[in-house]
C-alpha positions as CSV (number, residue, x, y, z in Angstrom):
1,M,-33.9,39.2,-27.1
2,H,-34.4,40.7,-30.9
3,D,-33.0,44.1,-29.6
4,A,-30.2,42.5,-28.1
5,V,-28.9,40.4,-31.0
6,T,-29.4,43.3,-33.4
7,S,-27.5,45.6,-31.2
8,E,-24.8,43.0,-30.8
9,R,-24.5,42.9,-34.5
10,L,-24.5,46.4,-34.5
11,G,-21.2,46.6,-32.3
12,I,-23.2,47.7,-29.3
13,P,-22.3,45.6,-26.5
14,A,-26.1,44.4,-25.2
15,V,-27.6,41.7,-22.8
16,A,-30.9,40.2,-22.9
17,I,-32.6,39.8,-19.5
18,L,-35.5,37.1,-19.2
19,T,-37.5,35.6,-16.6
20,H,-37.0,32.0,-16.1
21,R,-40.4,31.0,-17.8
22,F,-38.9,32.3,-21.2
23,V,-35.6,31.0,-21.3
24,S,-36.8,28.4,-24.2
25,A,-38.4,31.1,-26.3
26,G,-35.4,33.2,-25.7
27,D,-33.2,30.4,-27.0
28,L,-35.7,29.6,-30.1
29,M,-35.8,33.3,-30.9
30,A,-32.0,33.5,-30.9
31,S,-31.6,30.4,-33.0
32,A,-34.2,31.9,-35.2
33,L,-32.0,35.3,-35.6
34,G,-29.1,33.1,-36.6
35,A,-27.5,33.7,-33.0
36,Q,-27.5,30.3,-31.6
37,G,-26.1,29.9,-28.4
38,Y,-26.5,33.6,-27.6
39,R,-26.0,34.3,-23.9
40,F,-28.8,36.0,-21.7
41,A,-29.3,36.8,-18.0
42,Q,-32.1,35.4,-16.3
43,I,-34.2,36.8,-13.5
44,E,-37.2,34.9,-11.2
45,H,-40.5,34.8,-12.9
46,P,-43.1,36.6,-12.9
47,I,-42.1,40.5,-13.0
48,S,-45.6,42.0,-13.5
49,S,-46.8,41.5,-10.1
50,A,-43.4,42.2,-8.3
51,S,-43.2,45.2,-6.2
52,T,-40.4,47.7,-6.6
53,V,-38.4,46.4,-3.9
54,E,-38.7,42.7,-5.3
55,L,-37.8,44.0,-8.8
56,E,-34.5,45.9,-7.0
57,V,-33.7,42.5,-5.6
58,R,-33.9,40.7,-8.8
59,A,-32.0,43.4,-10.5
60,N,-29.2,43.4,-8.1
61,A,-29.1,39.7,-8.2
62,V,-28.6,39.6,-12.0
63,L,-25.9,42.1,-12.2
64,Q,-22.7,39.8,-12.0
65,A,-24.4,37.8,-14.8
66,V,-24.7,40.9,-17.0
67,A,-21.3,41.9,-16.5
68,Q,-19.6,38.6,-16.9
69,I,-21.7,38.6,-20.5
70,L,-20.9,42.2,-21.6
71,L,-17.2,41.7,-20.5
72,R,-17.4,37.9,-22.0
73,T,-15.4,36.7,-18.5
74,D,-17.2,33.4,-18.0
């Protein structure tokens, strides 16, 4: 979250991707960074035990959300 918000402030489009379990932490961090309401993409938790195939499925599933956030087309 920190890197994405910092990049955006530098004019570099960025999207943070968080698992559902860390949504509230992401919201809190965005607020602490002065970026309340910062939009980020969400994937299923956990990722540490997910196989490469499962991670690829999750990544493909979140691509549309990432594109919408980057292009600001909501």
